[in-house]
PyMOL Python script that loads the backbone (N, CA, C, O; Angstrom):
from pymol import cmd

cmd.read_pdbstr("""\
ATOM      1  N   MET A   1     -17.289  -0.447   3.104  1.00  0.00           N
ATOM      2  CA  MET A   1     -16.879  -1.761   3.565  1.00  0.00           C
ATOM      3  C   MET A   1     -16.395  -1.670   5.008  1.00  0.00           C
ATOM      4  O   MET A   1     -15.814  -0.670   5.429  1.00  0.00           O
ATOM      5  N   GLN A   2     -16.645  -2.716   5.732  1.00  0.00           N
ATOM      6  CA  GLN A   2     -16.181  -2.795   7.107  1.00  0.00           C
ATOM      7  C   GLN A   2     -14.981  -3.743   7.160  1.00  0.00           C
ATOM      8  O   GLN A   2     -15.001  -4.831   6.585  1.00  0.00           O
ATOM      9  N   PHE A   3     -13.947  -3.306   7.859  1.00  0.00           N
ATOM     10  CA  PHE A   3     -12.754  -4.130   8.015  1.00  0.00           C
ATOM     11  C   PHE A   3     -12.469  -4.302   9.497  1.00  0.00           C
ATOM     12  O   PHE A   3     -12.773  -3.431  10.312  1.00  0.00           O
ATOM     13  N   SER A   4     -11.882  -5.440   9.828  1.00  0.00           N
ATOM     14  CA  SER A   4     -11.457  -5.647  11.213  1.00  0.00           C
ATOM     15  C   SER A   4     -10.240  -4.768  11.489  1.00  0.00           C
ATOM     16  O   SER A   4      -9.636  -4.230  10.560  1.00  0.00           O
ATOM     17  N   MET A   5      -9.887  -4.624  12.740  1.00  0.00           N
ATOM     18  CA  MET A   5      -8.705  -3.831  13.098  1.00  0.00           C
ATOM     19  C   MET A   5      -7.453  -4.408  12.439  1.00  0.00           C
ATOM     20  O   MET A   5      -6.592  -3.657  11.981  1.00  0.00           O
ATOM     21  N   ASP A   6      -7.347  -5.733  12.390  1.00  0.00           N
ATOM     22  CA  ASP A   6      -6.192  -6.375  11.748  1.00  0.00           C
ATOM     23  C   ASP A   6      -6.152  -6.064  10.255  1.00  0.00           C
ATOM     24  O   ASP A   6      -5.085  -5.795   9.703  1.00  0.00           O
ATOM     25  N   GLU A   7      -7.309  -6.101   9.603  1.00  0.00           N
ATOM     26  CA  GLU A   7      -7.367  -5.802   8.169  1.00  0.00           C
ATOM     27  C   GLU A   7      -7.028  -4.338   7.910  1.00  0.00           C
ATOM     28  O   GLU A   7      -6.305  -4.028   6.963  1.00  0.00           O
ATOM     29  N   GLU A   8      -7.542  -3.438   8.740  1.00  0.00           N
ATOM     30  CA  GLU A   8      -7.216  -2.016   8.591  1.00  0.00           C
ATOM     31  C   GLU A   8      -5.714  -1.796   8.727  1.00  0.00           C
ATOM     32  O   GLU A   8      -5.110  -1.056   7.950  1.00  0.00           O
ATOM     33  N   SER A   9      -5.128  -2.438   9.713  1.00  0.00           N
ATOM     34  CA  SER A   9      -3.686  -2.312   9.930  1.00  0.00           C
ATOM     35  C   SER A   9      -2.911  -2.834   8.721  1.00  0.00           C
ATOM     36  O   SER A   9      -1.920  -2.232   8.306  1.00  0.00           O
ATOM     37  N   ARG A  10      -3.363  -3.953   8.160  1.00  0.00           N
ATOM     38  CA  ARG A  10      -2.684  -4.545   7.002  1.00  0.00           C
ATOM     39  C   ARG A  10      -2.830  -3.661   5.767  1.00  0.00           C
ATOM     40  O   ARG A  10      -1.878  -3.528   4.998  1.00  0.00           O
ATOM     41  N   ILE A  11      -3.986  -3.060   5.561  1.00  0.00           N
ATOM     42  CA  ILE A  11      -4.177  -2.156   4.421  1.00  0.00           C
ATOM     43  C   ILE A  11      -3.212  -0.974   4.532  1.00  0.00           C
ATOM     44  O   ILE A  11      -2.560  -0.603   3.556  1.00  0.00           O
ATOM     45  N   ILE A  12      -3.128  -0.389   5.722  1.00  0.00           N
ATOM     46  CA  ILE A  12      -2.222   0.745   5.932  1.00  0.00           C
ATOM     47  C   ILE A  12      -0.777   0.315   5.700  1.00  0.00           C
ATOM     48  O   ILE A  12      -0.007   1.031   5.060  1.00  0.00           O
ATOM     49  N   GLU A  13      -0.415  -0.843   6.217  1.00  0.00           N
ATOM     50  CA  GLU A  13       0.946  -1.354   6.024  1.00  0.00           C
ATOM     51  C   GLU A  13       1.251  -1.560   4.542  1.00  0.00           C
ATOM     52  O   GLU A  13       2.315  -1.163   4.067  1.00  0.00           O
ATOM     53  N   MET A  14       0.333  -2.173   3.819  1.00  0.00           N
ATOM     54  CA  MET A  14       0.540  -2.421   2.395  1.00  0.00           C
ATOM     55  C   MET A  14       0.624  -1.113   1.609  1.00  0.00           C
ATOM     56  O   MET A  14       1.423  -0.992   0.682  1.00  0.00           O
ATOM     57  N   ALA A  15      -0.204  -0.137   1.983  1.00  0.00           N
ATOM     58  CA  ALA A  15      -0.193   1.153   1.285  1.00  0.00           C
ATOM     59  C   ALA A  15       1.132   1.883   1.506  1.00  0.00           C
ATOM     60  O   ALA A  15       1.609   2.566   0.600  1.00  0.00           O
ATOM     61  N   TRP A  16       1.736   1.752   2.691  1.00  0.00           N
ATOM     62  CA  TRP A  16       3.009   2.419   2.986  1.00  0.00           C
ATOM     63  C   TRP A  16       4.193   1.719   2.322  1.00  0.00           C
ATOM     64  O   TRP A  16       5.195   2.364   2.012  1.00  0.00           O
ATOM     65  N   GLU A  17       4.088   0.399   2.098  1.00  0.00           N
ATOM     66  CA  GLU A  17       5.208  -0.342   1.526  1.00  0.00           C
ATOM     67  C   GLU A  17       5.465   0.098   0.087  1.00  0.00           C
ATOM     68  O   GLU A  17       4.540   0.179  -0.721  1.00  0.00           O
ATOM     69  N   ASP A  18       6.714   0.378  -0.219  1.00  0.00           N
ATOM     70  CA  ASP A  18       7.077   0.845  -1.557  1.00  0.00           C
ATOM     71  C   ASP A  18       6.812  -0.189  -2.639  1.00  0.00           C
ATOM     72  O   ASP A  18       6.390   0.165  -3.739  1.00  0.00           O
ATOM     73  N   ARG A  19       7.049  -1.441  -2.350  1.00  0.00           N
ATOM     74  CA  ARG A  19       6.965  -2.478  -3.380  1.00  0.00           C
ATOM     75  C   ARG A  19       5.590  -3.119  -3.503  1.00  0.00           C
ATOM     76  O   ARG A  19       5.381  -3.942  -4.395  1.00  0.00           O
ATOM     77  N   THR A  20       4.657  -2.771  -2.644  1.00  0.00           N
ATOM     78  CA  THR A  20       3.321  -3.357  -2.729  1.00  0.00           C
ATOM     79  C   THR A  20       2.459  -2.502  -3.650  1.00  0.00           C
ATOM     80  O   THR A  20       2.142  -1.362  -3.314  1.00  0.00           O
ATOM     81  N   PRO A  21       2.077  -3.034  -4.804  1.00  0.00           N
ATOM     82  CA  PRO A  21       1.282  -2.241  -5.750  1.00  0.00           C
ATOM     83  C   PRO A  21      -0.175  -2.106  -5.281  1.00  0.00           C
ATOM     84  O   PRO A  21      -0.675  -2.924  -4.508  1.00  0.00           O
ATOM     85  N   PHE A  22      -0.829  -1.066  -5.764  1.00  0.00           N
ATOM     86  CA  PHE A  22      -2.234  -0.869  -5.438  1.00  0.00           C
ATOM     87  C   PHE A  22      -3.065  -2.071  -5.901  1.00  0.00           C
ATOM     88  O   PHE A  22      -4.083  -2.396  -5.289  1.00  0.00           O
ATOM     89  N   GLU A  23      -2.634  -2.723  -6.969  1.00  0.00           N
ATOM     90  CA  GLU A  23      -3.362  -3.883  -7.485  1.00  0.00           C
ATOM     91  C   GLU A  23      -3.393  -5.023  -6.465  1.00  0.00           C
ATOM     92  O   GLU A  23      -4.366  -5.774  -6.412  1.00  0.00           O
ATOM     93  N   ALA A  24      -2.348  -5.159  -5.661  1.00  0.00           N
ATOM     94  CA  ALA A  24      -2.318  -6.199  -4.630  1.00  0.00           C
ATOM     95  C   ALA A  24      -3.337  -5.897  -3.534  1.00  0.00           C
ATOM     96  O   ALA A  24      -3.989  -6.802  -3.013  1.00  0.00           O
ATOM     97  N   ILE A  25      -3.466  -4.619  -3.191  1.00  0.00           N
ATOM     98  CA  ILE A  25      -4.462  -4.212  -2.190  1.00  0.00           C
ATOM     99  C   ILE A  25      -5.861  -4.454  -2.747  1.00  0.00           C
ATOM    100  O   ILE A  25      -6.751  -4.918  -2.035  1.00  0.00           O
ATOM    101  N   GLU A  26      -6.044  -4.137  -4.020  1.00  0.00           N
ATOM    102  CA  GLU A  26      -7.342  -4.367  -4.653  1.00  0.00           C
ATOM    103  C   GLU A  26      -7.682  -5.854  -4.673  1.00  0.00           C
ATOM    104  O   GLU A  26      -8.817  -6.238  -4.392  1.00  0.00           O
ATOM    105  N   HIS A  27      -6.713  -6.677  -5.002  1.00  0.00           N
ATOM    106  CA  HIS A  27      -6.939  -8.128  -5.067  1.00  0.00           C
ATOM    107  C   HIS A  27      -7.317  -8.682  -3.691  1.00  0.00           C
ATOM    108  O   HIS A  27      -8.220  -9.511  -3.576  1.00  0.00           O
ATOM    109  N   GLN A  28      -6.629  -8.224  -2.660  1.00  0.00           N
ATOM    110  CA  GLN A  28      -6.831  -8.779  -1.322  1.00  0.00           C
ATOM    111  C   GLN A  28      -8.036  -8.162  -0.599  1.00  0.00           C
ATOM    112  O   GLN A  28      -8.739  -8.860   0.131  1.00  0.00           O
ATOM    113  N   PHE A  29      -8.279  -6.858  -0.798  1.00  0.00           N
ATOM    114  CA  PHE A  29      -9.310  -6.172  -0.022  1.00  0.00           C
ATOM    115  C   PHE A  29     -10.403  -5.510  -0.864  1.00  0.00           C
ATOM    116  O   PHE A  29     -11.290  -4.858  -0.314  1.00  0.00           O
ATOM    117  N   SER A  30     -10.352  -5.666  -2.178  1.00  0.00           N
ATOM    118  CA  SER A  30     -11.338  -5.080  -3.096  1.00  0.00           C
ATOM    119  C   SER A  30     -11.403  -3.554  -2.994  1.00  0.00           C
ATOM    120  O   SER A  30     -12.475  -2.964  -3.131  1.00  0.00           O
ATOM    121  N   LEU A  31     -10.259  -2.924  -2.755  1.00  0.00           N
ATOM    122  CA  LEU A  31     -10.163  -1.465  -2.715  1.00  0.00           C
ATOM    123  C   LEU A  31      -9.317  -1.000  -3.891  1.00  0.00           C
ATOM    124  O   LEU A  31      -8.138  -1.344  -3.982  1.00  0.00           O
ATOM    125  N   GLN A  32      -9.907  -0.219  -4.793  1.00  0.00           N
ATOM    126  CA  GLN A  32      -9.138   0.340  -5.895  1.00  0.00           C
ATOM    127  C   GLN A  32      -8.331   1.522  -5.375  1.00  0.00           C
ATOM    128  O   GLN A  32      -8.546   1.978  -4.252  1.00  0.00           O
ATOM    129  N   GLU A  33      -7.406   2.016  -6.184  1.00  0.00           N
ATOM    130  CA  GLU A  33      -6.522   3.100  -5.743  1.00  0.00           C
ATOM    131  C   GLU A  33      -7.278   4.292  -5.139  1.00  0.00           C
ATOM    132  O   GLU A  33      -6.896   4.753  -4.063  1.00  0.00           O
ATOM    133  N   PRO A  34      -8.337   4.812  -5.785  1.00  0.00           N
ATOM    134  CA  PRO A  34      -9.060   5.936  -5.158  1.00  0.00           C
ATOM    135  C   PRO A  34      -9.656   5.573  -3.797  1.00  0.00           C
ATOM    136  O   PRO A  34      -9.731   6.410  -2.897  1.00  0.00           O
ATOM    137  N   ASP A  35     -10.082   4.306  -3.660  1.00  0.00           N
ATOM    138  CA  ASP A  35     -10.623   3.851  -2.375  1.00  0.00           C
ATOM    139  C   ASP A  35      -9.532   3.773  -1.312  1.00  0.00           C
ATOM    140  O   ASP A  35      -9.767   4.092  -0.146  1.00  0.00           O
ATOM    141  N   VAL A  36      -8.338   3.348  -1.721  1.00  0.00           N
ATOM    142  CA  VAL A  36      -7.205   3.293  -0.785  1.00  0.00           C
ATOM    143  C   VAL A  36      -6.864   4.710  -0.322  1.00  0.00           C
ATOM    144  O   VAL A  36      -6.574   4.932   0.853  1.00  0.00           O
ATOM    145  N   ILE A  37      -6.900   5.657  -1.243  1.00  0.00           N
ATOM    146  CA  ILE A  37      -6.610   7.055  -0.888  1.00  0.00           C
ATOM    147  C   ILE A  37      -7.634   7.559   0.125  1.00  0.00           C
ATOM    148  O   ILE A  37      -7.266   8.183   1.120  1.00  0.00           O
ATOM    149  N   LYS A  38      -8.914   7.292  -0.121  1.00  0.00           N
ATOM    150  CA  LYS A  38      -9.968   7.693   0.828  1.00  0.00           C
ATOM    151  C   LYS A  38      -9.773   7.008   2.177  1.00  0.00           C
ATOM    152  O   LYS A  38      -9.914   7.634   3.228  1.00  0.00           O
ATOM    153  N   PHE A  39      -9.448   5.720   2.136  1.00  0.00           N
ATOM    154  CA  PHE A  39      -9.221   4.950   3.358  1.00  0.00           C
ATOM    155  C   PHE A  39      -8.067   5.557   4.156  1.00  0.00           C
ATOM    156  O   PHE A  39      -8.180   5.767   5.363  1.00  0.00           O
ATOM    157  N   MET A  40      -6.966   5.833   3.476  1.00  0.00           N
ATOM    158  CA  MET A  40      -5.802   6.393   4.152  1.00  0.00           C
ATOM    159  C   MET A  40      -6.117   7.782   4.713  1.00  0.00           C
ATOM    160  O   MET A  40      -5.694   8.110   5.822  1.00  0.00           O
ATOM    161  N   ARG A  41      -6.844   8.587   3.968  1.00  0.00           N
ATOM    162  CA  ARG A  41      -7.223   9.932   4.440  1.00  0.00           C
ATOM    163  C   ARG A  41      -8.023   9.834   5.743  1.00  0.00           C
ATOM    164  O   ARG A  41      -7.840  10.645   6.652  1.00  0.00           O
ATOM    165  N   SER A  42      -8.898   8.849   5.827  1.00  0.00           N
ATOM    166  CA  SER A  42      -9.751   8.734   7.013  1.00  0.00           C
ATOM    167  C   SER A  42      -9.078   8.020   8.191  1.00  0.00           C
ATOM    168  O   SER A  42      -9.557   8.109   9.321  1.00  0.00           O
ATOM    169  N   HIS A  43      -7.973   7.314   7.933  1.00  0.00           N
ATOM    170  CA  HIS A  43      -7.329   6.550   9.002  1.00  0.00           C
ATOM    171  C   HIS A  43      -5.979   7.112   9.455  1.00  0.00           C
ATOM    172  O   HIS A  43      -5.400   6.612  10.420  1.00  0.00           O
ATOM    173  N   LEU A  44      -5.479   8.131   8.781  1.00  0.00           N
ATOM    174  CA  LEU A  44      -4.205   8.738   9.173  1.00  0.00           C
ATOM    175  C   LEU A  44      -4.429  10.169   9.628  1.00  0.00           C
ATOM    176  O   LEU A  44      -5.410  10.813   9.257  1.00  0.00           O
ATOM    177  N   LYS A  45      -3.501  10.650  10.436  1.00  0.00           N
ATOM    178  CA  LYS A  45      -3.511  12.069  10.781  1.00  0.00           C
ATOM    179  C   LYS A  45      -3.267  12.850   9.490  1.00  0.00           C
ATOM    180  O   LYS A  45      -2.637  12.328   8.570  1.00  0.00           O
ATOM    181  N   PRO A  46      -3.752  14.092   9.403  1.00  0.00           N
ATOM    182  CA  PRO A  46      -3.562  14.872   8.167  1.00  0.00           C
ATOM    183  C   PRO A  46      -2.093  14.969   7.731  1.00  0.00           C
ATOM    184  O   PRO A  46      -1.799  14.857   6.541  1.00  0.00           O
ATOM    185  N   SER A  47      -1.189  15.171   8.659  1.00  0.00           N
ATOM    186  CA  SER A  47       0.230  15.286   8.280  1.00  0.00           C
ATOM    187  C   SER A  47       0.779  13.951   7.776  1.00  0.00           C
ATOM    188  O   SER A  47       1.590  13.927   6.850  1.00  0.00           O
ATOM    189  N   SER A  48       0.348  12.853   8.370  1.00  0.00           N
ATOM    190  CA  SER A  48       0.788  11.524   7.916  1.00  0.00           C
ATOM    191  C   SER A  48       0.217  11.224   6.538  1.00  0.00           C
ATOM    192  O   SER A  48       0.899  10.647   5.691  1.00  0.00           O
ATOM    193  N   PHE A  49      -1.035  11.614   6.313  1.00  0.00           N
ATOM    194  CA  PHE A  49      -1.636  11.404   5.001  1.00  0.00           C
ATOM    195  C   PHE A  49      -0.874  12.173   3.937  1.00  0.00           C
ATOM    196  O   PHE A  49      -0.593  11.632   2.868  1.00  0.00           O
ATOM    197  N   ARG A  50      -0.534  13.433   4.212  1.00  0.00           N
ATOM    198  CA  ARG A  50       0.220  14.245   3.236  1.00  0.00           C
ATOM    199  C   ARG A  50       1.575  13.594   2.935  1.00  0.00           C
ATOM    200  O   ARG A  50       1.992  13.538   1.778  1.00  0.00           O
ATOM    201  N   LEU A  51       2.251  13.110   3.958  1.00  0.00           N
ATOM    202  CA  LEU A  51       3.542  12.431   3.745  1.00  0.00           C
ATOM    203  C   LEU A  51       3.364  11.193   2.879  1.00  0.00           C
ATOM    204  O   LEU A  51       4.163  10.939   1.977  1.00  0.00           O
ATOM    205  N   TRP A  52       2.317  10.424   3.153  1.00  0.00           N
ATOM    206  CA  TRP A  52       2.068   9.211   2.381  1.00  0.00           C
ATOM    207  C   TRP A  52       1.767   9.551   0.921  1.00  0.00           C
ATOM    208  O   TRP A  52       2.313   8.916   0.018  1.00  0.00           O
ATOM    209  N   ARG A  53       0.903  10.547   0.676  1.00  0.00           N
ATOM    210  CA  ARG A  53       0.567  10.928  -0.691  1.00  0.00           C
ATOM    211  C   ARG A  53       1.793  11.407  -1.445  1.00  0.00           C
ATOM    212  O   ARG A  53       1.985  11.082  -2.617  1.00  0.00           O
ATOM    213  N   GLU A  54       2.613  12.178  -0.766  1.00  0.00           N
ATOM    214  CA  GLU A  54       3.850  12.655  -1.382  1.00  0.00           C
ATOM    215  C   GLU A  54       4.739  11.479  -1.751  1.00  0.00           C
ATOM    216  O   GLU A  54       5.365  11.467  -2.811  1.00  0.00           O
ATOM    217  N   ARG A  55       4.789  10.495  -0.869  1.00  0.00           N
ATOM    218  CA  ARG A  55       5.647   9.326  -1.063  1.00  0.00           C
ATOM    219  C   ARG A  55       5.180   8.453  -2.230  1.00  0.00           C
ATOM    220  O   ARG A  55       6.005   8.001  -3.025  1.00  0.00           O
ATOM    221  N   VAL A  56       3.879   8.210  -2.344  1.00  0.00           N
ATOM    222  CA  VAL A  56       3.396   7.278  -3.369  1.00  0.00           C
ATOM    223  C   VAL A  56       3.100   7.937  -4.710  1.00  0.00           C
ATOM    224  O   VAL A  56       3.018   7.247  -5.725  1.00  0.00           O
ATOM    225  N   SER A  57       2.940   9.239  -4.736  1.00  0.00           N
ATOM    226  CA  SER A  57       2.643   9.921  -5.999  1.00  0.00           C
ATOM    227  C   SER A  57       3.810   9.770  -6.975  1.00  0.00           C
ATOM    228  O   SER A  57       4.935  10.186  -6.694  1.00  0.00           O
ATOM    229  N   GLY A  58       3.522   9.181  -8.097  1.00  0.00           N
ATOM    230  CA  GLY A  58       4.541   9.009  -9.124  1.00  0.00           C
ATOM    231  C   GLY A  58       5.503   7.857  -8.888  1.00  0.00           C
ATOM    232  O   GLY A  58       6.448   7.683  -9.657  1.00  0.00           O
ATOM    233  N   ARG A  59       5.290   7.076  -7.854  1.00  0.00           N
ATOM    234  CA  ARG A  59       6.185   5.943  -7.564  1.00  0.00           C
ATOM    235  C   ARG A  59       5.799   4.775  -8.467  1.00  0.00           C
ATOM    236  O   ARG A  59       4.695   4.242  -8.358  1.00  0.00           O
ATOM    237  N   SER A  60       6.693   4.384  -9.342  1.00  0.00           N
ATOM    238  CA  SER A  60       6.361   3.356 -10.335  1.00  0.00           C
ATOM    239  C   SER A  60       6.118   1.988  -9.713  1.00  0.00           C
ATOM    240  O   SER A  60       5.401   1.178 -10.299  1.00  0.00           O
ATOM    241  N   THR A  61       6.688   1.705  -8.555  1.00  0.00           N
ATOM    242  CA  THR A  61       6.506   0.387  -7.946  1.00  0.00           C
ATOM    243  C   THR A  61       5.115   0.216  -7.350  1.00  0.00           C
ATOM    244  O   THR A  61       4.750  -0.896  -6.967  1.00  0.00           O
ATOM    245  N   LYS A  62       4.328   1.286  -7.260  1.00  0.00           N
ATOM    246  CA  LYS A  62       2.981   1.173  -6.707  1.00  0.00           C
ATOM    247  C   LYS A  62       1.957   0.762  -7.768  1.00  0.00           C
ATOM    248  O   LYS A  62       0.777   0.601  -7.455  1.00  0.00           O
ATOM    249  N   HIS A  63       2.396   0.590  -9.019  1.00  0.00           N
ATOM    250  CA  HIS A  63       1.511   0.163 -10.102  1.00  0.00           C
ATOM    251  C   HIS A  63       2.200  -0.941 -10.888  1.00  0.00           C
ATOM    252  O   HIS A  63       3.315  -0.760 -11.378  1.00  0.00           O
ATOM    253  N   VAL A  64       1.546  -2.068 -11.005  1.00  0.00           N
ATOM    254  CA  VAL A  64       2.130  -3.232 -11.678  1.00  0.00           C
ATOM    255  C   VAL A  64       2.576  -2.890 -13.092  1.00  0.00           C
ATOM    256  O   VAL A  64       3.655  -3.307 -13.512  1.00  0.00           O
ATOM    257  N   LYS A  65       1.774  -2.145 -13.827  1.00  0.00           N
ATOM    258  CA  LYS A  65       2.093  -1.840 -15.225  1.00  0.00           C
ATOM    259  C   LYS A  65       3.294  -0.912 -15.371  1.00  0.00           C
ATOM    260  O   LYS A  65       3.942  -0.901 -16.418  1.00  0.00           O
ATOM    261  N   LEU A  66       3.596  -0.139 -14.338  1.00  0.00           N
ATOM    262  CA  LEU A  66       4.712   0.811 -14.424  1.00  0.00           C
ATOM    263  C   LEU A  66       6.016   0.261 -13.862  1.00  0.00           C
ATOM    264  O   LEU A  66       7.083   0.819 -14.120  1.00  0.00           O
ATOM    265  N   ARG A  67       5.947  -0.811 -13.109  1.00  0.00           N
ATOM    266  CA  ARG A  67       7.157  -1.289 -12.448  1.00  0.00           C
ATOM    267  C   ARG A  67       8.065  -2.049 -13.403  1.00  0.00           C
ATOM    268  O   ARG A  67       7.628  -2.630 -14.397  1.00  0.00           O
ATOM    269  N   SER A  68       9.314  -2.021 -13.069  1.00  0.00           N
ATOM    270  CA  SER A  68      10.333  -2.710 -13.853  1.00  0.00           C
ATOM    271  C   SER A  68      10.141  -4.215 -13.730  1.00  0.00           C
ATOM    272  O   SER A  68       9.638  -4.702 -12.718  1.00  0.00           O
ATOM    273  N   ALA A  69      10.539  -4.941 -14.751  1.00  0.00           N
ATOM    274  CA  ALA A  69      10.481  -6.402 -14.707  1.00  0.00           C
ATOM    275  C   ALA A  69      11.434  -6.963 -13.647  1.00  0.00           C
ATOM    276  O   ALA A  69      11.308  -8.121 -13.248  1.00  0.00           O
ATOM    277  N   ASP A  70      12.379  -6.148 -13.195  1.00  0.00           N
ATOM    278  CA  ASP A  70      13.325  -6.576 -12.159  1.00  0.00           C
ATOM    279  C   ASP A  70      12.656  -6.707 -10.792  1.00  0.00           C
ATOM    280  O   ASP A  70      13.169  -7.407  -9.919  1.00  0.00           O
ATOM    281  N   VAL A  71      11.526  -6.045 -10.601  1.00  0.00           N
ATOM    282  CA  VAL A  71      10.812  -6.107  -9.317  1.00  0.00           C
ATOM    283  C   VAL A  71       9.862  -7.292  -9.389  1.00  0.00           C
ATOM    284  O   VAL A  71       8.813  -7.222 -10.029  1.00  0.00           O
ATOM    285  N   THR A  72      10.236  -8.375  -8.733  1.00  0.00           N
ATOM    286  CA  THR A  72       9.447  -9.602  -8.832  1.00  0.00           C
ATOM    287  C   THR A  72       8.762  -9.983  -7.534  1.00  0.00           C
ATOM    288  O   THR A  72       8.037 -10.977  -7.499  1.00  0.00           O
ATOM    289  N   ARG A  73       8.968  -9.223  -6.465  1.00  0.00           N
ATOM    290  CA  ARG A  73       8.323  -9.548  -5.200  1.00  0.00           C
ATOM    291  C   ARG A  73       7.864  -8.257  -4.531  1.00  0.00           C
ATOM    292  O   ARG A  73       8.293  -7.166  -4.905  1.00  0.00           O
ATOM    293  N   GLY A  74       6.993  -8.393  -3.545  1.00  0.00           N
ATOM    294  CA  GLY A  74       6.413  -7.227  -2.900  1.00  0.00           C
ATOM    295  C   GLY A  74       7.091  -6.820  -1.616  1.00  0.00           C
ATOM    296  O   GLY A  74       6.600  -5.931  -0.920  1.00  0.00           O
ATOM    297  N   TYR A  75       8.214  -7.448  -1.277  1.00  0.00           N
ATOM    298  CA  TYR A  75       8.875  -7.094  -0.032  1.00  0.00           C
ATOM    299  C   TYR A  75      10.367  -7.389  -0.125  1.00  0.00           C
ATOM    300  O   TYR A  75      10.817  -8.122  -1.007  1.00  0.00           O
ATOM    301  N   CYS A  76      11.105  -6.819   0.778  1.00  0.00           N
ATOM    302  CA  CYS A  76      12.546  -7.030   0.857  1.00  0.00           C
ATOM    303  C   CYS A  76      12.809  -8.438   1.395  1.00  0.00           C
ATOM    304  O   CYS A  76      12.050  -8.901   2.247  1.00  0.00           O
ATOM    305  N   PRO A  77      13.861  -9.145   0.932  1.00  0.00           N
ATOM    306  CA  PRO A  77      14.099 -10.518   1.407  1.00  0.00           C
ATOM    307  C   PRO A  77      14.330 -10.617   2.910  1.00  0.00           C
ATOM    308  O   PRO A  77      14.119 -11.679   3.496  1.00  0.00           O
ATOM    309  N   THR A  78      14.756  -9.539   3.535  1.00  0.00           N
ATOM    310  CA  THR A  78      15.011  -9.588   4.975  1.00  0.00           C
ATOM    311  C   THR A  78      13.821  -9.106   5.807  1.00  0.00           C
ATOM    312  O   THR A  78      13.887  -9.100   7.036  1.00  0.00           O
ATOM    313  N   GLN A  79      12.732  -8.702   5.144  1.00  0.00           N
ATOM    314  CA  GLN A  79      11.605  -8.105   5.850  1.00  0.00           C
ATOM    315  C   GLN A  79      10.891  -9.084   6.783  1.00  0.00           C
ATOM    316  O   GLN A  79      10.485  -8.695   7.878  1.00  0.00           O
ATOM    317  N   TYR A  80      10.733 -10.316   6.385  1.00  0.00           N
ATOM    318  CA  TYR A  80       9.972 -11.277   7.175  1.00  0.00           C
ATOM    319  C   TYR A  80      10.836 -12.407   7.726  1.00  0.00           C
ATOM    320  O   TYR A  80      10.397 -13.556   7.764  1.00  0.00           O
ATOM    321  N   LYS A  81      12.042 -12.099   8.146  1.00  0.00           N
ATOM    322  CA  LYS A  81      12.923 -13.114   8.719  1.00  0.00           C
ATOM    323  C   LYS A  81      12.365 -13.601  10.054  1.00  0.00           C
ATOM    324  O   LYS A  81      11.796 -12.834  10.831  1.00  0.00           O
ATOM    325  N   GLN A  82      12.543 -14.877  10.291  1.00  0.00           N
ATOM    326  CA  GLN A  82      12.150 -15.442  11.583  1.00  0.00           C
ATOM    327  C   GLN A  82      13.164 -15.022  12.637  1.00  0.00           C
ATOM    328  O   GLN A  82      14.364 -14.974  12.370  1.00  0.00           O
ATOM    329  N   ARG A  83      12.680 -14.723  13.823  1.00  0.00           N
ATOM    330  CA  ARG A  83      13.588 -14.300  14.892  1.00  0.00           C
ATOM    331  C   ARG A  83      13.975 -15.456  15.756  1.00  0.00           C
ATOM    332  O   ARG A  83      14.736 -15.288  16.709  1.00  0.00           O
TER     333      ARG A  83
END
""", "prot")
cmd.dss("prot")
cmd.show_as("cartoon", "prot")
cmd.util.cbc("prot")
cmd.orient("prot")
């Protein structure tokens, strides 16, 4: 798949966010988790990719079925405040 620079940036941002599940990336960009991993591997430096994989491996908030019912949104309430 071909993505614009803005879409690539958004995919990377969503993949790094703790509360954004892989299912949200799949819904918005049609990339399943293995595809996101391949995408991140090809778009990040090797050390950044390793840090990202370490960060998301086993993180329950990255999968809708594993997350607590207390997690009802994909971002912190202060994340998108108007300046």
